[in-house]
N, C-alpha and C positions, 0 to 999 in steps of 0.2 A: 737613368738613375731612378730608383724606386722613390715613391712618395714618402713624406714624413711618416714614420711609424708612431702611432699614438700609444699611450700607456695601456689603453683598453685592448688595442690590437696585439700588444706584447703578451698580455695574459691569455687572450684567446688562442694565439699561435702556440705558445709554450705549454699551456695547461688546460686549454679549452674551458675556462671558467673565469669569472670576475669576482674578486673579493667583495664581500658585502660592504665593507667600509669604504671601498673605492667609490661605490655608488653614492655614498653619503659625503663624498669629497673629503674624507678623513684619512683614507688609505693611500696618500700620495707616496708613502714610503713602504718599501718592502726589501727583504734581504733573502738571499738564496745561497746554497752551496752549488758550486759550478758543476759538479758531477751529476747533479739532478737535472741539469738543463742542457748538457752537451753529451756527445757520444753518438754511437750508431742509432739510426732511426730518427734522430732529431733534425729538424729543418736547419739549413745553413743560415747564418746571420747575414742578411742582405746588406749591400752597401746603400745606406740611406741615413737621413737625419731623423732623430727621434724628438718627441716633444717632452722628453724627460732627461734628467741627468743620470749618469751611471758611474759608479766607482767599483772597480774590479781588481781582485787579487787573482792572478792567473799563474799556475805552475805548469811547467812542461814547455814544449816548443810550439810557438804560435806565430802567425803573421797577422799584424793588424794594419788595416788600410785606413788612413786618417787624412781627410782633405785630399791633397794630391800626393801624399807620401805613403809608402809601403815599408814597414819595418818588421824584421824578423827578430824574435826574442826567445831566449832559452833560460829556464830557471824560473825564479819568482819575479813577477813584474806587477807593480801597482799602477793602474790606469785610471785616468780621469777624463770623462767625456761630457761635453755640454751640448745643448740642443741646437747650437748654431752650426755645428760641423758634422758632416756625414762620416760614418765609419762602418767597418765590418771586421770580422775575425775569420781566420782560417786555422783550424786545428791541424797541427803538423806532427803531433805525436799522440799515441793512444792513451786512454785513461787520464785525461786532464783533471786536475783538482784545483780548488780555490773557492772563492766567494765573490759575490757581487751584490750591491744594493742599488736600487733605483728610486728616484723621487722627483717631484716637480719643484720648481722654485717656490711655489706657494707654501710648501711644507716648512720652509725655513722662514719666509717672511712673516708667517703667523707667530713665530717663536723668537726671532732675532730682529734686531734693528738692521735695516738695510736688506740687501739681497745677496744670495750666495754667489751670483754671477759677478759680484764686485771683488771676489777673492781671486788672487793671481792664478790659481790652478784652473779656474773656469773662464778666464778672460780670453778673447779672440787671440789666436797666435800662441797660446800657452803650450808648454811641453806636456804631452799626454802620458808618457810612460816613464816609470822609475824602477830601475833594477833594485831588488832587495837582497841583502845578505841574509844569512840564516837567522841571526838574532832579530833583524828587522822583520822578516817574515813571521817569526814567532809573535812579535809584538802586534803587528797588524792583524794576524789571524785571531789573536786574543780579543781584539776589538770586534771583529766580525762575529765571533762566537757569542760575545755579550749581546750584540744586536739580535742575533738569532734567538737567544734565550728570552730577551726582553719583548720582542715583537709577538711572541706567543703567550706572554703573560697577561694577567688581568689587572696589572698595576695601572691605576687611573692616570698617572703621569708618565707612562712609559715612552710616549713620543718625545716628551721634553728630554728624557734621559737619552734616548736614541740620538736626538739632535746633538747632545754633548759628545756622544761617541763619534759621530761623523766629524764634528769639528776637531776632536782630538786627533783623528786620523789625518785630517787636512793639515793641521799645524805640525804634526809629526813629519809629514812629507815636506812642508815648506822649509823646515829646518835642514833638510838635505841639500837645499839650494843655497847659492851665495846670497848674502844679505841684500844685494841690489834687487833681487826678485821682489822684495817688499817695499821698494822705493815708491813713495807717494808723490803725486804731482805737486810741485811747489810754486809754479808760476803759470801765467796765462798761456805761454807757448806750449808747455807740456799738457795743459788741460785741453787746449784746442786740438792738439795732435791726438789725444785720447778719444775725443768726441768724433774726430774725422775717422779714426780707425774703426770705431764702433759702427759708425754709419756705413762705412765701406763693407764691413763684415756682415751687416744685416741683410745685404742684398744676395748673399750666398747661403747655401748652395743653390744652383739652378737645378730644379727638380723636374721640369717638363719643357719640351721644346717651345711651348708657347710663352713660357716665363721669359722676361727680358731684363737684362742688366741696363739700368736707365741712367745712373749718374756716371758719365764716362769722362768728364773733364774736371779740372780744378775749379772752373767757374761753376759747374753744376753743384759741386760740394759746397763752395762758398755761398751760393744762393741758399742752399738748404740750411746752412749754419748761420745765415744772416751776418756774414762778415765780408770784407772786401777780399777779392781773390789774391791780391798782393800780400795782404796780412796773413791769409791762410798759407800761401806758399812760403813766406818768410818763417812762420812759426814751425812748419813741418821740417824745413831744411835745417833750422837751428837745432831742433830737437833730435832729428834722426840722421842728418847728414845726407838725406835723399830728397828729391823733389816730390811734390804731390803726384806728378805724372808718373814718376818711377814707382811709387807705391800702388797706384791704380793698375799700371801695366803688370807689375809683379803678381798682384792678386788675380787679374784676368788670366794671366798665364797659368797660374796654379789651378784655376777652375777649368781652363781649357784642357790641361793635362788630365784632370780627373774625369771630365766628360768623355774624352777620347779613350781613356782606359776602362771606364766602368759603364759606359752606355753603348748601345748600338745605333745611336743617332748618326745620321749622315753629316758630312762636313757643313753642308748648307744649314741644317738645323742648328748645329752648334754655333755656327757663325752668327745666325740670327739671334739666338738666345743670349749671346755675349754682346749684342748691341751693334754688330757690324752690318752695314747696309748691303754689302756684297761679299760673297765668299772669297773673292780675290783679295779684298782688304784684310780679311781674317788671315788668309794664307801669308800675306806679306808681314803682318804683325807677328804671327806665330814663328815664322822663320827668323825674323829679326831677334826675337827673344830667345829662341832655343837652337838656332842654326839648323833646324830641320823642318820640313813641311809637315802639316798635320797628318797627311796620309802616310808619310814615312814613319812618323812616330807611332801611329796606330799599328802598323805592320810589325 
């Protein structure tokens, strides 16, 4: 798996230049038309984690690979990606159109209370893609066009205005989802489950064979969270209906699938990076979870 792509590396790869305001740590936000960045002669988007957020409106036929999933979409799709999850795109039809904007978390923390990663669309395990009808495409396109116009202007408060445009798009998308998407934690059990989930997700993706998944048991997580393991297990079971071990195994399996699919690491390297002492232990775990051996899945 490729190393995390930085915002600086994105600009050098796509345009062979760095914006002046990026050097001053003011240009954490930018917006582009898709057709200016995709097409013949452009480098493929590698499967990797980025150190910036991305919101994209893509038209045409594409496949996007997100964590351990690969999804093919046709038509207009609005996509939200966060720095904790690796992704890539495949262009499956000629002449794609659309827009995308990129930004770091600091762009919003300077202007809003809290962090954008607290929004449901950017939380670990969130749904990345939303199909848009014609009217929805028109509305979202209008927001992107306003951002394109504003980012080129000399208006002194343009980034505050752009922040509002991004939030308008975020809330427009959230309204497409059932209201339970916006459910807030109301008790200690849901809070501890959310913190556990965040701690679990922070350990991924595995980007090099030398990187290792360290927190492998419920007790490991309980120690990190300074709670008794029985309290952690009870809270997670009450909140999700699954055990702590089930959640860890499910996330390990997802990462194993991604590594087998998107890297050329051998089985021993993948086994080690996921915290298994012996490849045989990894083989047993993987087969138990998927009913297939790792080598068979890779084939």
